[in-house]
N, C-alpha and C positions, 0 to 999 in steps of 0.2 A: 634607552639608558640601555649604557657598554656594557657589558663584567664584569669588567675590569674596575670598572667607575664606579658599581654598588660594593664588589670586593674592596674596594679602600672604603667610602665611607661605610660600610660592615663593621670595618675593622677595626675606623677607627673608633663609633661610638660603640660594639664591643667593649673597647681601655676603656673608653668613660664612664659606662657601666661598671667596668671593676670597681674602678678606684673610688669612681663614686656610692658608688653600694656600698664598701666596705666602712668609709671615712663614715655614711650617718646612721652604721651597725653598730658599729666599733660606737660609734656617739650617744647610743640607746645600751647601748650596754652599759660606760662608763653612768651615766645617773639615772636610768631606770631599774642594773640590776647590783648594785654597792651592794641591800646587805640580807640579798637574798643565798636559800641553801645554794646547795653548790648545782640540784637538782634542774635547778628552775634554767642558772648557767646553760647544763649543760641538754636542753630542750630548745631555751630560746638561739643555742650554736648552731645548734641538729637542726635549725626549722632556717632560720638564714643565712646558713651560709644550702640549702639546697633553693631557698627562694628564688637567686640572682640566675638564676640558669631559667623563670619562667621565659624574662623579656631576653635572652637570651636566642634563647632558644626561638624562638620568631624572628630575632636578626635577621638566625643563621635563615631559615626557614625564606627571606626576604631575598639576601643576595643571592640561591639557590634560584629563585627564579622560576619560572612558574615549567610545570615539565610537560616536557613535548614527546607528544600521543605518545600512541605506543602505536606496534605495526603490530598484522593480524599475526597470531602464535604464541608472540610476548607476552608477559604477562609483566 
């Protein structure tokens, strides 16, 4: 697959991931955290704010493609 096509698909996947994830996380917070103390809100938004990075990282790794083999003497 050409690298430009992979990057286009990856970009569309990441944008979709962020939008859908934000809507789901906000919906869960609205319905489940309405009567919780402030520190529960803080922990929820801290962890939910970091959790989207994992699938985004996998998409970016896929977009980058396989690594080129290292030549002699290179690290």
